[in-house]
TORTILUM-582503 format. One record per residue (C-alpha): residue in three letters; x, y, z. Coordinates in steps of 0.1 Angstrom, whole numbers, always signed. Layout:
BEGIN
ATOM   rest       x       y       z
ATOM    Ala       X       Y       Z
...
% end
This chain:
BEGIN
ATOM   rest       x       y       z
ATOM    Met   +1158    +751   +1283
ATOM    Asp   +1169    +720   +1283
ATOM    Gly   +1161    +692   +1253
ATOM    Asp   +1123    +679   +1264
ATOM    Asp   +1113    +716   +1261
ATOM    Phe   +1129    +722   +1226
ATOM    Ile   +1108    +688   +1215
ATOM    Lys   +1076    +699   +1233
ATOM    Ile   +1077    +733   +1210
ATOM    Phe   +1090    +708   +1181
ATOM    Lys   +1055    +690   +1188
ATOM    Glu   +1035    +722   +1194
ATOM    Glu   +1048    +736   +1158
ATOM    Ala   +1050    +705   +1142
ATOM    Leu   +1013    +700   +1144
ATOM    Asp   +1003    +734   +1132
ATOM    Leu   +1020    +729   +1103
ATOM    Leu   +1010    +693   +1097
ATOM    Ser    +973    +704   +1102
ATOM    Asn    +982    +729   +1076
ATOM    Leu    +998    +705   +1052
ATOM    Glu    +963    +683   +1054
ATOM    Asp    +943    +715   +1045
ATOM    Ala    +969    +724   +1012
ATOM    Leu    +967    +684   +1002
ATOM    Leu    +928    +691    +998
ATOM    Glu    +927    +724    +980
ATOM    Leu    +953    +712    +958
ATOM    Glu    +933    +676    +947
ATOM    Asp    +907    +708    +936
ATOM    Ser    +937    +731    +920
ATOM    Pro    +964    +708    +907
ATOM    Leu    +980    +730    +890
ATOM    Asp    +981    +760    +915
ATOM    Glu   +1019    +765    +921
ATOM    Glu   +1019    +784    +953
ATOM    Leu   +1001    +755    +973
ATOM    Ile   +1023    +732    +955
ATOM    Ser   +1053    +755    +974
ATOM    Ala   +1031    +754   +1003
ATOM    Val   +1028    +716   +1006
ATOM    Phe   +1068    +715   +1001
ATOM    Arg   +1077    +741   +1027
ATOM    Val   +1056    +720   +1054
ATOM    Met   +1078    +687   +1048
ATOM    His   +1110    +710   +1047
ATOM    Thr   +1104    +726   +1078
ATOM    Val   +1090    +697   +1098
ATOM    Lys   +1123    +677   +1081
ATOM    Gly   +1148    +705   +1092
ATOM    Ser   +1131    +712   +1130
ATOM    Ala   +1128    +675   +1139
ATOM    Gly   +1164    +671   +1130
ATOM    Met   +1174    +704   +1150
ATOM    Val   +1158    +687   +1183
ATOM    Gly   +1173    +652   +1172
ATOM    Leu   +1140    +635   +1162
ATOM    Lys   +1167    +614   +1134
ATOM    Lys   +1134    +585   +1126
ATOM    Ile   +1108    +618   +1121
ATOM    Ser   +1135    +636   +1102
ATOM    Asn   +1147    +605   +1081
ATOM    Phe   +1113    +597   +1068
ATOM    Thr   +1098    +633   +1059
ATOM    His   +1134    +636   +1040
ATOM    Asn   +1119    +612   +1018
ATOM    Ala   +1087    +626   +1016
ATOM    Glu   +1104    +659   +1007
ATOM    Ser   +1122    +641    +977
ATOM    Ile   +1088    +631    +961
ATOM    Leu   +1075    +667    +965
ATOM    Glu   +1109    +684    +949
ATOM    Arg   +1100    +663    +918
ATOM    Leu   +1065    +674    +920
ATOM    Arg   +1080    +717    +925
ATOM    Ala   +1101    +706    +897
ATOM    Gly   +1075    +700    +874
ATOM    Glu   +1088    +664    +870
ATOM    Ile   +1052    +648    +878
ATOM    Ile   +1016    +664    +882
ATOM    Val    +992    +658    +908
ATOM    Asn    +971    +628    +906
ATOM    Lys    +944    +612    +933
ATOM    Gly    +973    +585    +941
ATOM    Phe   +1000    +617    +945
ATOM    Ile    +973    +632    +976
ATOM    Asp    +963    +597    +990
ATOM    Tyr   +1003    +584    +996
ATOM    Thr   +1007    +623   +1011
ATOM    Leu    +980    +621   +1032
ATOM    Lys    +996    +585   +1046
ATOM    Thr   +1029    +600   +1048
ATOM    Arg   +1014    +629   +1068
ATOM    Asp    +997    +607   +1087
ATOM    Ile   +1023    +583   +1098
ATOM    Ile   +1044    +611   +1104
ATOM    Leu   +1017    +627   +1133
ATOM    Glu   +1017    +589   +1146
ATOM    Met   +1053    +593   +1150
ATOM    Ile   +1047    +628   +1168
ATOM    Asn   +1024    +618   +1191
ATOM    Asp   +1038    +586   +1200
ATOM    Pro   +1079    +581   +1205
ATOM    Asp   +1079    +543   +1203
ATOM    Tyr   +1062    +542   +1173
ATOM    Glu   +1078    +526   +1145
ATOM    Phe   +1068    +522   +1111
ATOM    Glu   +1089    +492   +1096
ATOM    Asn   +1079    +494   +1060
ATOM    Val   +1094    +527   +1051
ATOM    Asn   +1110    +512   +1015
ATOM    Glu   +1083    +496   +1010
ATOM    Phe   +1059    +525   +1013
ATOM    Phe   +1077    +546    +992
ATOM    Glu   +1084    +521    +963
ATOM    Ala   +1048    +521    +962
ATOM    Phe   +1041    +555    +966
ATOM    Asn   +1063    +563    +937
ATOM    Ser   +1046    +537    +919
ATOM    Val   +1012    +555    +916
ATOM    Leu   +1033    +591    +904
ATOM    Glu   +1054    +572    +874
ATOM    Glu   +1023    +569    +851
ATOM    Ser   +1025    +608    +851
ATOM    Ser   +1059    +614    +855
ATOM    Val   +1057    +615    +814
ATOM    Tyr   +1039    +647    +821
ATOM    Lys   +1050    +683    +829
ATOM    Ser   +1032    +701    +848
ATOM    Val   +1014    +728    +836
ATOM    Ser   +1023    +763    +854
ATOM    Lys    +987    +784    +865
ATOM    Pro    +985    +810    +847
ATOM    Lys    +994    +842    +869
ATOM    Ser    +966    +866    +881
ATOM    Glu    +973    +899    +868
ATOM    Ile    +960    +942    +868
ATOM    Tyr    +946    +949    +835
ATOM    Arg    +927    +983    +830
ATOM    Val    +902    +986    +803
ATOM    Val    +886   +1017    +787
ATOM    Phe    +853   +1011    +773
ATOM    Lys    +840   +1043    +757
ATOM    Pro    +807   +1031    +735
ATOM    Glu    +794   +1055    +710
ATOM    Pro    +760   +1075    +720
ATOM    Gly    +739   +1051    +698
ATOM    Ile    +751   +1019    +711
ATOM    Phe    +716   +1016    +726
ATOM    Thr    +697   +1011    +690
ATOM    Thr    +718    +982    +684
ATOM    Gly    +701    +965    +711
ATOM    Thr    +730    +964    +733
ATOM    Asn    +735    +966    +764
ATOM    Pro    +771    +979    +776
ATOM    Leu    +766    +974    +811
ATOM    Met    +761    +938    +805
ATOM    Met    +798    +940    +794
ATOM    Val    +814    +959    +819
ATOM    Gln    +802    +929    +843
ATOM    Glu    +816    +904    +816
ATOM    Val    +850    +921    +826
ATOM    Leu    +845    +914    +864
ATOM    Asp    +832    +880    +856
ATOM    Leu    +867    +870    +845
ATOM    Gly    +882    +881    +879
ATOM    Glu    +880    +905    +910
ATOM    Gly    +880    +946    +903
ATOM    Ile    +867    +974    +904
ATOM    Val    +844   +1000    +881
ATOM    Ile    +850   +1038    +876
ATOM    Pro    +823   +1052    +856
ATOM    Asn    +829   +1082    +837
ATOM    Tyr    +801   +1110    +837
ATOM    Thr    +820   +1139    +821
ATOM    Asn    +809   +1136    +789
ATOM    Ile    +769   +1139    +800
ATOM    Pro    +751   +1172    +790
ATOM    Val    +726   +1193    +811
ATOM    Leu    +697   +1178    +820
ATOM    Ser    +676   +1198    +795
ATOM    Thr    +697   +1185    +767
ATOM    Ile    +699   +1146    +776
ATOM    Lys    +686   +1123    +750
ATOM    Pro    +670   +1088    +772
ATOM    Glu    +682   +1069    +741
ATOM    Glu    +724   +1075    +736
ATOM    Cys    +746   +1063    +760
ATOM    Arg    +773   +1094    +771
ATOM    Thr    +788   +1070    +796
ATOM    Ser    +820   +1053    +796
ATOM    Trp    +837   +1030    +819
ATOM    Asp    +877   +1029    +832
ATOM    Ile    +878    +992    +848
ATOM    Tyr    +905    +978    +868
ATOM    Val    +901    +938    +868
ATOM    Thr    +927    +911    +881
ATOM    Thr    +922    +880    +867
ATOM    Asp    +946    +853    +852
ATOM    Lys    +926    +854    +820
ATOM    Thr    +949    +872    +790
ATOM    Ile    +947    +904    +772
ATOM    Asn    +927    +885    +738
ATOM    Asp    +904    +870    +764
ATOM    Ile    +891    +904    +777
ATOM    Lys    +892    +924    +743
ATOM    Asp    +864    +893    +729
ATOM    Ile    +842    +903    +752
ATOM    Phe    +838    +934    +732
ATOM    Ile    +843    +913    +697
ATOM    Phe    +807    +920    +685
ATOM    Val    +809    +960    +693
ATOM    Glu    +845    +975    +681
ATOM    Asp    +831    +997    +653
ATOM    Leu    +806   +1010    +680
ATOM    Ser    +834   +1020    +710
ATOM    Glu    +869   +1026    +718
ATOM    Val    +880    +997    +734
ATOM    Ser    +916    +996    +750
ATOM    Val    +928    +969    +771
ATOM    Glu    +966    +970    +788
ATOM    Lys    +983    +953    +818
ATOM    Tyr    +989    +978    +844
ATOM    Thr   +1026    +960    +856
ATOM    Ile   +1039    +959    +893
ATOM    Asn   +1072    +964    +905
ATOM    Glu   +1074    +938    +932
ATOM    Glu   +1103    +950    +943
ATOM    Asp   +1086    +982    +947
ATOM    Asn   +1071    +982    +982
ATOM    Leu   +1058   +1023    +978
ATOM    Pro   +1023   +1033    +971
ATOM    Glu   +1011   +1042    +934
ATOM    Lys   +1014   +1076    +934
ATOM    Leu    +983   +1097    +920
ATOM    Gly   +1008   +1119    +894
ATOM    Glu   +1021   +1091    +880
ATOM    Leu    +988   +1075    +875
ATOM    Leu    +973   +1104    +856
ATOM    Val   +1000   +1099    +834
ATOM    Lys    +996   +1064    +829
ATOM    Arg    +957   +1072    +823
ATOM    Gly    +968   +1099    +795
ATOM    Ser    +953   +1125    +817
ATOM    Leu    +982   +1144    +826
ATOM    Lys   +1013   +1156    +804
ATOM    Asn   +1043   +1142    +820
ATOM    Ser   +1059   +1182    +819
ATOM    Asp   +1031   +1194    +837
ATOM    Leu   +1034   +1169    +863
ATOM    Lys   +1071   +1179    +874
ATOM    Lys   +1061   +1221    +873
ATOM    Ile   +1030   +1209    +897
ATOM    Leu   +1051   +1188    +917
ATOM    Lys   +1074   +1219    +928
ATOM    Glu   +1043   +1233    +946
ATOM    Lys   +1043   +1225    +983
ATOM    His   +1003   +1220    +981
ATOM    Lys    +984   +1189    +971
ATOM    Leu    +986   +1174    +941
ATOM    Gly    +947   +1171    +932
ATOM    Glu    +938   +1200    +944
ATOM    Ile    +963   +1222    +923
ATOM    Leu    +956   +1203    +891
ATOM    Val    +917   +1211    +897
ATOM    Leu    +926   +1246    +908
ATOM    Glu    +947   +1250    +877
ATOM    Asn    +921   +1235    +855
ATOM    Ile    +946   +1211    +841
ATOM    Val    +929   +1179    +847
ATOM    Pro    +889   +1177    +858
ATOM    Ala    +880   +1173    +895
ATOM    Gln    +859   +1140    +880
ATOM    Glu    +893   +1126    +864
ATOM    Val    +913   +1131    +899
ATOM    Lys    +882   +1117    +917
ATOM    Asn    +885   +1084    +892
ATOM    Ala    +922   +1083    +892
ATOM    Leu    +920   +1086    +931
ATOM    Lys    +899   +1056    +930
ATOM    Ala    +916   +1035    +908
ATOM    Gln    +950   +1044    +933
ATOM    Glu    +936   +1029    +962
ATOM    Tyr    +924    +999    +937
ATOM    Ile    +958    +994    +925
ATOM    Asn    +979    +998    +961
ATOM    Lys    +953    +974    +976
ATOM    Lys    +966    +947    +949
ATOM    Lys   +1002    +961    +958
ATOM    Val    +998    +956    +994
ATOM    Gln    +986    +923    +990
ATOM    Lys   +1013    +909    +963
ATOM    Val   +1044    +922    +986
ATOM    Glu   +1037    +924   +1023
ATOM    Lys   +1041    +895   +1043
ATOM    Ser   +1017    +894   +1076
ATOM    Val   +1029    +913   +1102
ATOM    Thr   +1009    +899   +1131
ATOM    Glu   +1026    +882   +1159
ATOM    Asn   +1011    +853   +1178
ATOM    Ile   +1023    +838   +1212
ATOM    Arg   +1013    +805   +1229
ATOM    Val    +999    +804   +1260
ATOM    Gly    +987    +777   +1279
ATOM    Ser    +952    +764   +1282
ATOM    Glu    +954    +760   +1317
ATOM    Lys    +969    +798   +1316
ATOM    Leu    +939    +813   +1301
ATOM    Asp    +912    +792   +1321
ATOM    Ser    +926    +805   +1351
ATOM    Leu    +924    +839   +1340
ATOM    Ile    +890    +832   +1328
ATOM    Asp    +880    +820   +1367
ATOM    Leu    +892    +854   +1381
ATOM    Val    +879    +878   +1355
ATOM    Gly    +846    +858   +1369
ATOM    Glu    +855    +867   +1399
ATOM    Leu    +859    +899   +1394
ATOM    Val    +826    +899   +1378
ATOM    Thr    +807    +888   +1409
ATOM    Ile    +826    +911   +1431
ATOM    Tyr    +814    +940   +1412
ATOM    Ala    +780    +929   +1416
ATOM    Gln    +786    +928   +1450
ATOM    Met    +803    +964   +1451
ATOM    Gln    +770    +975   +1436
ATOM    Gln    +746    +961   +1466
ATOM    Leu    +767    +986   +1486
ATOM    Gly    +764   +1015   +1462
ATOM    His    +728   +1009   +1461
ATOM    Glu    +728   +1011   +1501
ATOM    Ser    +754   +1042   +1505
ATOM    Ala    +748   +1076   +1504
ATOM    Ser    +783   +1088   +1490
ATOM    Ser    +784   +1094   +1453
ATOM    Asn    +819   +1093   +1452
ATOM    Leu    +817   +1053   +1463
ATOM    Val    +791   +1052   +1437
ATOM    Ala    +812   +1067   +1411
ATOM    Ile    +843   +1049   +1418
ATOM    Ile    +818   +1017   +1409
ATOM    Glu    +809   +1025   +1380
ATOM    Arg    +845   +1030   +1369
ATOM    Phe    +853    +995   +1384
ATOM    Gly    +824    +984   +1360
ATOM    Leu    +837    +999   +1331
ATOM    Leu    +872    +986   +1339
ATOM    Thr    +858    +949   +1347
ATOM    Glu    +831    +952   +1315
ATOM    Glu    +865    +958   +1294
ATOM    Leu    +887    +934   +1309
ATOM    Arg    +860    +906   +1305
ATOM    Asp    +855    +917   +1267
ATOM    Asn    +892    +913   +1263
ATOM    Val    +900    +880   +1279
ATOM    Met    +865    +866   +1264
ATOM    Ser    +877    +872   +1231
ATOM    Met    +914    +857   +1238
ATOM    Arg    +891    +827   +1246
ATOM    Met    +873    +826   +1213
ATOM    Leu    +884    +810   +1181
ATOM    Pro    +871    +805   +1147
ATOM    Ile    +854    +779   +1140
ATOM    Gly    +864    +770   +1108
ATOM    Ser    +896    +754   +1119
ATOM    Thr    +871    +724   +1132
ATOM    Phe    +849    +727   +1098
ATOM    Ser    +885    +719   +1079
ATOM    Arg    +890    +692   +1098
ATOM    Phe    +860    +673   +1080
ATOM    Arg    +872    +677   +1047
ATOM    Arg    +893    +648   +1051
ATOM    Leu    +865    +624   +1068
ATOM    Val    +841    +633   +1039
ATOM    Arg    +867    +624   +1010
ATOM    Asp    +882    +592   +1023
ATOM    Leu    +849    +581   +1037
ATOM    Ser    +830    +590   +1006
ATOM    Ser    +854    +572    +985
ATOM    Glu    +850    +541   +1008
ATOM    Leu    +816    +540   +1000
ATOM    Gly    +821    +544    +965
ATOM    Lys    +800    +576    +970
ATOM    His    +810    +609    +956
ATOM    Ile    +799    +640    +980
ATOM    Asp    +815    +674    +985
ATOM    Leu    +816    +693   +1016
ATOM    Ile    +807    +728   +1016
ATOM    Thr    +814    +755   +1046
ATOM    Glu    +798    +784   +1052
ATOM    Gly    +809    +816   +1083
ATOM    Ala    +842    +798   +1088
ATOM    Glu    +852    +833   +1103
ATOM    Thr    +821    +826   +1133
ATOM    Glu    +837    +824   +1168
ATOM    Leu    +830    +802   +1195
ATOM    Asp    +843    +797   +1231
ATOM    Lys    +872    +771   +1231
ATOM    Asn    +858    +746   +1252
ATOM    Val    +829    +743   +1232
ATOM    Ile    +844    +740   +1196
ATOM    Glu    +868    +712   +1215
ATOM    Gln    +834    +695   +1227
ATOM    Leu    +820    +700   +1194
ATOM    His    +837    +676   +1174
ATOM    Asp    +826    +646   +1179
ATOM    Pro    +787    +656   +1177
ATOM    Leu    +797    +670   +1145
ATOM    Val    +821    +633   +1135
ATOM    His    +789    +615   +1141
ATOM    Ile    +762    +634   +1123
ATOM    Ile    +783    +634   +1091
ATOM    Arg    +794    +602   +1090
ATOM    Asn    +755    +592   +1092
ATOM    Ser    +750    +620   +1065
ATOM    Ile    +778    +601   +1041
ATOM    Asp    +763    +567   +1052
ATOM    His    +726    +565   +1053
ATOM    Gly    +713    +604   +1039
ATOM    Ile    +734    +609   +1007
ATOM    Glu    +730    +579    +981
ATOM    Ser    +747    +565    +960
ATOM    Pro    +754    +580    +922
ATOM    Ser    +732    +552    +910
ATOM    Glu    +705    +558    +931
ATOM    Arg    +709    +600    +931
ATOM    Val    +707    +596    +889
ATOM    Glu    +673    +573    +896
ATOM    Asn    +661    +604    +911
ATOM    Gly    +668    +628    +890
ATOM    Lys    +694    +640    +911
ATOM    Ser    +735    +648    +899
ATOM    Glu    +756    +616    +904
ATOM    Lys    +775    +639    +933
ATOM    Gly    +763    +647    +966
ATOM    Ser    +765    +674    +994
ATOM    Ile    +769    +682   +1027
ATOM    Lys    +769    +721   +1036
ATOM    Leu    +785    +729   +1070
ATOM    Ser    +773    +761   +1079
ATOM    Ala    +779    +786   +1112
ATOM    Ile    +762    +816   +1118
ATOM    His    +755    +841   +1150
ATOM    Ser    +720    +847   +1162
ATOM    Gly    +718    +867   +1195
ATOM    Ser    +740    +854   +1221
ATOM    Ser    +740    +817   +1201
ATOM    Val    +756    +803   +1172
ATOM    His    +738    +780   +1152
ATOM    Ile    +758    +751   +1139
ATOM    Val    +738    +737   +1106
ATOM    Ile    +746    +705   +1087
ATOM    Glu    +724    +702   +1062
ATOM    Asp    +727    +671   +1034
ATOM    Asp    +710    +668    +998
ATOM    Gly    +703    +632   +1005
ATOM    Gly    +668    +606   +1007
ATOM    Gly    +661    +623   +1038
ATOM    Leu    +643    +610   +1069
ATOM    Ser    +616    +584   +1068
ATOM    Lys    +588    +591   +1089
ATOM    Asp    +572    +554   +1088
ATOM    Lys    +603    +537   +1089
ATOM    Ile    +614    +559   +1123
ATOM    Arg    +575    +554   +1137
ATOM    Ala    +581    +518   +1129
ATOM    Lys    +613    +517   +1148
ATOM    Ala    +598    +534   +1177
ATOM    Ile    +568    +515   +1180
ATOM    Ser    +589    +480   +1183
ATOM    Lys    +613    +494   +1208
ATOM    Asn    +580    +510   +1230
ATOM    Leu    +591    +544   +1227
ATOM    Ile    +552    +551   +1209
ATOM    Gln    +521    +531   +1213
ATOM    Lys    +506    +519   +1176
ATOM    Gly    +484    +549   +1164
ATOM    Glu    +498    +572   +1191
ATOM    Glu    +493    +609   +1175
ATOM    Ile    +529    +626   +1177
ATOM    Ser    +541    +659   +1158
ATOM    Asp    +564    +650   +1132
ATOM    Thr    +594    +672   +1151
ATOM    Asp    +590    +647   +1181
ATOM    Leu    +591    +618   +1157
ATOM    Tyr    +622    +628   +1139
ATOM    Met    +636    +638   +1174
ATOM    Leu    +630    +597   +1187
ATOM    Ile    +660    +592   +1162
ATOM    Phe    +681    +605   +1197
ATOM    Ala    +671    +580   +1216
ATOM    Pro    +696    +553   +1225
ATOM    Gly    +702    +525   +1202
ATOM    Phe    +675    +539   +1178
ATOM    Ser    +688    +532   +1141
ATOM    Thr    +665    +522   +1107
ATOM    Ala    +695    +511   +1090
ATOM    Gln    +689    +477   +1074
ATOM    Ser    +724    +468   +1081
ATOM    Val    +754    +472   +1101
ATOM    Thr    +787    +485   +1086
ATOM    Asn    +822    +499   +1098
ATOM    Val    +804    +536   +1095
ATOM    Ser    +771    +532   +1116
ATOM    Gly    +737    +513   +1118
ATOM    Arg    +744    +503   +1157
ATOM    Gly    +723    +524   +1171
ATOM    Val    +751    +542   +1187
ATOM    Gly    +761    +578   +1184
ATOM    Leu    +730    +602   +1181
ATOM    Asp    +721    +601   +1215
ATOM    Val    +755    +608   +1227
ATOM    Val    +755    +638   +1205
ATOM    Lys    +718    +650   +1223
ATOM    Arg    +737    +644   +1252
ATOM    Gln    +772    +662   +1243
ATOM    Ile    +752    +693   +1233
ATOM    Glu    +727    +694   +1261
ATOM    Asn    +761    +695   +1286
ATOM    Leu    +773    +728   +1262
ATOM    Lys    +739    +745   +1276
ATOM    Gly    +726    +736   +1235
ATOM    His    +700    +724   +1220
ATOM    Val    +696    +703   +1186
ATOM    Tyr    +666    +704   +1159
ATOM    Ile    +657    +681   +1130
ATOM    Asp    +643    +695   +1097
ATOM    Thr    +641    +670   +1068
ATOM    Lys    +620    +663   +1035
ATOM    Glu    +622    +624   +1019
ATOM    Gly    +635    +625    +994
ATOM    Glu    +656    +660    +993
ATOM    Tyr    +678    +666   +1024
ATOM    Thr    +683    +666   +1061
ATOM    Arg    +689    +692   +1079
ATOM    Phe    +704    +690   +1120
ATOM    Thr    +708    +725   +1137
ATOM    Leu    +730    +728   +1165
ATOM    Val    +719    +757   +1190
ATOM    Leu    +751    +762   +1214
ATOM    Pro    +760    +794   +1236
ATOM    Ile    +787    +815   +1222
ATOM    Thr    +808    +809   +1254
ATOM    Leu    +801    +789   +1286
ATOM    Ala    +816    +814   +1316
ATOM    Ile    +800    +848   +1313
ATOM    Ile    +767    +852   +1298
ATOM    Glu    +739    +884   +1299
ATOM    Gly    +711    +873   +1324
ATOM    Leu    +679    +891   +1332
ATOM    Leu    +675    +895   +1371
ATOM    Val    +643    +889   +1386
ATOM    Glu    +635    +905   +1414
ATOM    Ile    +601    +918   +1420
ATOM    Val    +569    +918   +1399
ATOM    Ile    +541    +944   +1391
ATOM    Thr    +509    +939   +1378
ATOM    Phe    +508    +945   +1342
ATOM    Arg    +483    +972   +1333
ATOM    Asp    +452    +954   +1354
ATOM    Arg    +449    +927   +1329
ATOM    Met    +452    +888   +1329
ATOM    Val    +482    +873   +1308
ATOM    Pro    +489    +835   +1306
ATOM    Tyr    +515    +823   +1329
ATOM    Ile    +531    +796   +1340
ATOM    Asp    +528    +784   +1375
ATOM    Leu    +564    +776   +1390
ATOM    Arg    +552    +761   +1420
ATOM    Lys    +527    +735   +1409
ATOM    Phe    +555    +729   +1382
ATOM    Phe    +587    +723   +1404
ATOM    Ser    +559    +705   +1427
ATOM    Val    +569    +727   +1457
ATOM    Lys    +548    +723   +1487
ATOM    Gly    +531    +745   +1513
ATOM    Lys    +505    +775   +1517
ATOM    Arg    +497    +793   +1484
ATOM    Asn    +501    +831   +1491
ATOM    Glu    +467    +851   +1489
ATOM    Ile    +484    +875   +1460
ATOM    Glu    +504    +855   +1432
ATOM    Gln    +534    +873   +1421
ATOM    Ile    +535    +867   +1381
ATOM    Val    +568    +878   +1360
ATOM    Ile    +565    +887   +1327
ATOM    Val    +591    +878   +1300
ATOM    Asn    +596    +901   +1270
ATOM    Ser    +625    +894   +1245
ATOM    Asn    +650    +919   +1241
ATOM    Asn    +637    +941   +1265
ATOM    Gly    +640    +948   +1304
ATOM    Pro    +671    +955   +1324
ATOM    Val    +701    +932   +1315
ATOM    Gly    +734    +923   +1336
ATOM    Gln    +763    +897   +1335
ATOM    Thr    +762    +871   +1354
ATOM    Val    +792    +842   +1360
ATOM    Ile    +774    +807   +1355
ATOM    Lys    +787    +778   +1382
ATOM    Ser    +784    +744   +1377
ATOM    Leu    +756    +729   +1397
ATOM    Gly    +761    +694   +1413
ATOM    Ser    +750    +660   +1401
ATOM    Met    +720    +664   +1423
ATOM    Tyr    +710    +695   +1398
ATOM    Arg    +720    +682   +1361
ATOM    Asn    +685    +662   +1353
ATOM    Ile    +667    +691   +1361
ATOM    Lys    +667    +704   +1324
ATOM    Glu    +648    +736   +1333
ATOM    Ile    +677    +750   +1350
ATOM    Ser    +714    +755   +1331
ATOM    Gly    +731    +772   +1360
ATOM    Ala    +735    +793   +1389
ATOM    Ser    +751    +824   +1401
ATOM    Ile    +764    +845   +1431
ATOM    Leu    +740    +877   +1438
ATOM    Gly    +755    +912   +1452
ATOM    Asp    +743    +900   +1485
ATOM    Gly    +757    +868   +1488
ATOM    Ser    +723    +846   +1479
ATOM    Val    +722    +821   +1447
ATOM    Ala    +702    +826   +1423
ATOM    Leu    +691    +796   +1399
ATOM    Val    +692    +804   +1360
ATOM    Phe    +665    +792   +1342
ATOM    Asp    +665    +780   +1306
ATOM    Ile    +638    +800   +1292
ATOM    Glu    +632    +779   +1259
ATOM    Lys    +635    +744   +1275
ATOM    Leu    +609    +756   +1303
ATOM    Val    +582    +769   +1277
ATOM    Arg    +589    +738   +1252
ATOM    Ile    +584    +714   +1285
ATOM    Val    +556    +735   +1297
ATOM    Arg    +540    +734   +1260
ATOM    Ala    +535    +693   +1266
ATOM    His    +516    +698   +1302
ATOM    Glu    +490    +727   +1290
ATOM    Glu    +473    +722   +1330
ATOM    Ile    +501    +743   +1340
ATOM    Ile    +492    +772   +1321
ATOM    Tyr    +465    +794   +1329
ATOM    Asp    +449    +818   +1310
% end
């Protein structure tokens, strides 16, 4: 490997690090006392500086060194995180990114930049950073007296209050519950063992039980984990800590070469229920121990996207060959050949699934990029806006994700500029000063729904109608559904903004959004309520390469009764004499034979035919067009003359 190869590797790693840096800084703005985030930010800057120096990129190394010095002060507690710190560290990150992408980029005002950076920190330098309380595991034993219900107290509420302090597990103890014939419903015979991980203190936990101290036995103790000991918690030691087993009995039992829990129960040393409870506690503590001391051992390798795309194409060809082999199998009388083809099909499907999973990426990486956009743009416009994300783990084809960024930018910028009102307007309308944009993703069958929803003023039907009439999109007095009216905002040059800003208002954007989503074989839908919200839903295919499809070859009469149908001959203006007997294809969702097919792109002459999404090569070599059923039905509904009852 020569120097250029090392620089290429550095750039790839640095881009990932800078992406992580942006995410960490935005999280740090919300949690300015989080020492782990502070350390993560420092490590990124330190790594970039060192790596740049190793490959001879002195300009980047020197610039990053200045930033690292400031972060060292933060880590030492000499300064605290404020808005100025976040702003300038993000700017530092952007400058480093520019240096990496453009070797000729020269940032000439280095000294002035870092002088300004330090000046915004001086006001906070007199303070010491307060360490964020460290999370600990506590064991809470809560044994209420039988008559606690008579005081109007619900012990379960207190158990829940303990869990609300952090994250934990509740182990109920039923050993004191009498037989059914002697149970008194007004008495509480259950006790609880609670393990909770929280940054609160022991006193905070004890305060929950302050009003029932005389009616309960309550003990709270910190459960210490030795970080240098990676071994799982042993059941015997746990029972000793819980007071259920004497240390002398433990030593005696350990001499037996049998499972400890079984011996303790058989010898009547510890009740079976207590062993079960201890095993639950053991599982929880060991889980926390692993989280605390183990590092991820997952190894990743970098593969060029062109190699992955080539592999996808080869798998697509295999799927096509398998379809041709199936055709041969149907025509052959050889059972051995059919068995081999079936085996080949199973292997092809497994290979397809594995390769497709390599192509799938969680959409969270795309979602996280918009936190910076929302932060900077809302600040520029004097608005207070939170970005809420859900479904970040939802996976999509990498090609879909790559092409999804720009449409989402357009929609989010419009939501910030036009959708969400200014703080004063929101207060006047009875809303909180802070608005929100919710970005979510969810799987729905073979599609993914991306939803962008803001809690702003919604779309005005009157404004949209007036603009549509002025642009001759509809006629004055023309009847049009709300859904179709809202979809007019995707027309080229359409904007209801009263003024043009550097953010939006020129009528350029949403038409591009619609076109880009449709190029991805997707659809866009709008739902809005004036004064309350606007919701854009993008329906996208999970993958663009291979889909599950229904091959339509022959049809039969459906129980001798007439059904509504679409006359495709008339719909596509096919000339020629009609057959005396028309065949009807009945489409039942989630019912019928389904097979895998490789979608091939169509030539330019077919791109304006919205009802056709692609083509596939069948087993006999012929070409079959792939219908977009959803679009076909929507278009047909607008032309009722081609639907027959």
